[in-house]
N, C-alpha and C positions, 0 to 999 in steps of 0.2 A: 346719124340719127339715133337718139336714145328715147325709148318709150318708158315712161315712169309711171308706176302705180303708187299712189300715196294713200295710206290707210289711216282713217281718222275715226274718232269716237265722240258721240254726243255725251257731254258730261254736265252735271249741275254747276251753276255758278258758285264759286267758293270765295267771292270777295267779301261776303258778309259772314255772320256767324254760321258755322257748319253744324247742322243737326243730323243725328243718326236716326234711322228707323227704330221702332220698338225692339226689334230683334238684333239690332246692332250689326246687321249684315250689309247695309247700304246707306248712302246719304239720303236723308229725307229732303226731296226736292219740292215739297209742297209749298214752300215759302220763297223759292228762288226760281230763276229762269234757267235756260240751258245754253251751252256754248261749246267751244272747242278748247282743249288743253293748249297752253302756250306752246308746248312742244309740237303739237299737230299743226298749229298756225305756221310755225317756222318750217315744218316739213312741206307744207303746201307751197310756201314761197320758194323753197329750194327746188321743188318739183317743177314749178312754173318756169323758173330761171333756166333749168337744164333743158326743158322742152323748147324754150325759145332759142337758146344758144345752139342747140344741135338739130333744130328743125324736126324735133320729135313730138311726142304727145305726152300730156299729163292727164291721168285719170284718177279720180277720187273714189275710194271704196269705204263703206262703213258696214259693220255688222251690228244690227240692232232693230229697234222698232221702226215702223213707217215714219214716226216723228223725226227720225234722223235725216229725212230728206231735206229738212231746213238747213242742217249743217253741210250737206252735200251741195246744195245750191249755193251756199256761201263759198265753198271751195271753187265752184265753177265761176263765180263772180270774181275770184282772185286769180284766175288763169287756167284752171283745169278745163279740159275740153270734153270730158266724159264723166259720168257718175254711175256708180253701181251700189245698190243697197241689197245686202243679204239679210233678209228678214229673220229675226230670231228674238226670243225672250231672253234678254241679257241676264236676268236673275238666275237662269238655269245654265248659263255659259261661264266657264272659267277660261283662263288664258290658253289652256290646251285646246279647248273647243274653238275659240276664236281663231287661233293659228291654223287649226285644221280646216275651218270653213274658208279662210282666205286661200290656203294652199290648194284646196279642191277647186276653187274658182280659177286660180292661176293655171292649174293643170288643164281644166276644161277649155279655157281659152287658148292654151297652147295647142291642144288637139285640133282646135278650129283655125290654127294659123296665126293667132294673135299673141305675140310675145311681149313680156315686160322685162326690159333689160335691167331695170333698177327698181327695187321696192323700198319705199321710205315709210317708216312708222314712227310715231312719237315714242320717245324713250320710255315714258310711262304715262299712265292716264291720271288726270287730276283727281278722280274719285277713288279708285282702288289702289293705284300705284303699284301694279304687279311687276313691272320691269321684265316680263317674260315673253311677250308675244313675238318680238323681233327675233330672239334666239330660237324659239320653238318653230317659227315659220321658216327660218333659214334651214333648220335641221330637216324639216319635212320636205323642203324643196331641194336639198342637197347643195345649198349655195353658201358662200362665205358671208360672214356677218361682222359688222362693227357696231359697238354700242357707245352711247354717250358722245355722239358726234355733233359738232356745231356747224360745219360747212362741208360741202361736197363739190367736187369738180370732175368732169369727165375728161380723161386723157386717153384718147384712142379707144382701146377695148378694156380700159381699166377705170376705176373710180378712185379718186384721191379723197380720203376722208380725214378731217382734222377735228380733234376734240381737246378740251382743256383737261390737263392732268396735273393737279397740284399747282406749282408755280410755272409750269411749262406747257408744251403742246405735244400731243401724240398725233402722229401722221401715219395713216394706213393706206396702202396701195392694194386694192382688191380687184381681181378679175371679174369682169361682167359675164353673166348676170350675178347680182349681189343683193343683199339686204342690208340696209343701214338704219339704225335707230337714232333719231334726231332729238337733241335737247335744245332748249331756247338759248339765245345769247349770241349766236353766230350771224344771224341776219335779222333785219327788221321787216316783219310782214307788211306787205303793201295794203293800201286801202282799196276797196273795190271801186272800179270806174263805173260810169253810167253805162257804157256799152257792155261791161261785164255783168252788171246787174240785170240788164235787159236779156242778155244771153242766158243767164241763170234762170230767169222766169220762164223762158221758152224751152229750156233743156228738158228732154224726156229722160228721166232716171230709169235705168234698167233695174228692175226689181225681181227677185226670186228668193225662195226659201233657202236658208243656209243649209248646205248639203252635208250635215253632220248630226249625229245623235249625241247630245251633250252629256258629258260625264260630271259636270258641275265644277265649281271652283275649289272645293275642299276648304273654303274659308271658314274659320271658326267664328270670328267676329272682327269688326272694325273698332278701333279705340281712338278717341281724341286725346291729344296731349293736353295736360293741364295748362291753363293760361299762365304766362309768366307774371308774377306779382309785380306791380308797379312800385317804385321806390321814390319817396320824396324826402329831400334834405332841406331842412329849414335853416337858413343861414343866419337868421336873426330878425330883428324888427327895427324899422326906421333907420336912422343914420348909422347905428351900430352894425348893420349888415353890410355896409359899403365895402369895408376892407375884405370881408369874406367873399363878397361877390367878385372883387378884383382878382383874388387868388384863384377862383374858379375859372375866370376868363383867361388867366395865364395858363392854367392847367389844360384847358381844351384848345388853346392856341388861337383864340379870338383876338387877344391882345399880345403882341410880341414883347418879350422881356427885354 
């Protein structure tokens, strides 16, 4: 039996144009909705699979505003059986603070006899991309950690973690309890079932203040990359462009030579 804690974050939708706040410290979410990072969605799927296969439990946790309850209920609809919200003003929290808040909650529950054998986090968040929470959380808990992992499997008292590295695959065997940072690509997140949606609506989310005094992110600013310029090649006009078009089709492999 493996009990899994999956840590998720409420982030702005980034499918459309990304706008920054006036101070360039955050994404301006005034024109978009909120969702989960793709990494977090895959982490939820893996947590649910492990809980089902080992007869354990999967619990979702988020650090943030009360609005994050929406994402926690989404995780419950996808297979998690419990949800924890550590209320915090994320604008004042950096990766150090978030890792400390999660570690304090894990330690508190351990003192009460509730152990999490495996903690899954998204490899990075879609808004700030800090890449730090997994490593910092593992350090605080004194657990081994693997980053950039696509799939995980439980093998007795160890977790087998696989991730893509260049043209190959990296495989790690970590003793439990452990922390693993998940990146998208290894699994396809499931769609919520009707029973899952109903369970999520009835679920009582455990809410309490994050047990940490924030030190801040230390972030100087966020910066958007300049959009790539589009290029247009004019092949010609009318019948005169036919030969050039055929050459392009040969070049991109649409027409075999």
